[in-house]
N, C-alpha and C positions, 0 to 999 in steps of 0.2 A: 348573703353571699355563701357561696359554696366551694369546696376545694375539689377541682376536677383533675384527674390524671388523664391527659389527652395525648394520644400518639398513634403510631403505627408499629410496623414490625421493627424497625430501626431506631427510632426515636420516641421517647416518652418524656413528658414534662407535667409538672403539677402547677396549675394556675388557679386563681381565685376569680370566680365568675358570678355574676348576678343570677339568681334563680330564674329570671324572666328572659334569660338569653336562649335563643333557639340552639338545638344541637348543631345545626348547619353552621351558624355563625361562630360557635365555639371551634368547630373544625377548622373553618377557613381562617379565622384569626390566628390559629396556630400553625398554619402551614401544612395541614393534613389533607390529602387528596382522598376524598371519600368516594370517588367514582370507580376505583379500580379493586375494591375488595368488599369484604363484609364488615359492616359497622355494628358494633355492639356497645351496649350501655349495661354496665355491671355484668358483663358476660352474657347477656341476652340479645339474640339477633334484633335488629330493628326492621319495621315492616315499612312498605312504601308510605310515604307521607310523614313518617315519624321524625325525620330530620327538621321538619318545620315547626315542630312542637318544642315547648320550653322544657327546662329541667323541672320547673314547678309542675307542668302538666304530668310528668312522670312520678311526682312525689318526692323528688330528691331535695333534702333539706340541708345536708351536712357535707358529704363527700360521695364521689362516684368516680367510675372509670369508663371513659368514652374512647374505644380504639377502633381503627380501621385496619384489618389485618388481611393481607393479600395471601391467598393460599396459591402455591405454585406446584406443579408436577415435577418430580425428579425425572431427569432425562437418563 
C-alpha cells in the first residue's frame, strides 16, 4: 500500500492505494478529471499510455503525488 496525494488545481487529498492500481483508476476513483490538463506523477509529466500503468510499474513503493493541473491563459 502506498500513500498517494491525488488532486487538481482546487482540491488535493491523500489516500492509501494498492501499488497495483492504475494511475487512471486512482484519478477516477478520486473524482479528478484527467482530460483537461497535464497529469504529473511526482512532478514529471506523463506520456501517452502512462495512465494505464500501475504505481508499481513506475517503482512507487511508499508515497507519491499524482496531480492533474489545468493551465489557463490570463485574459
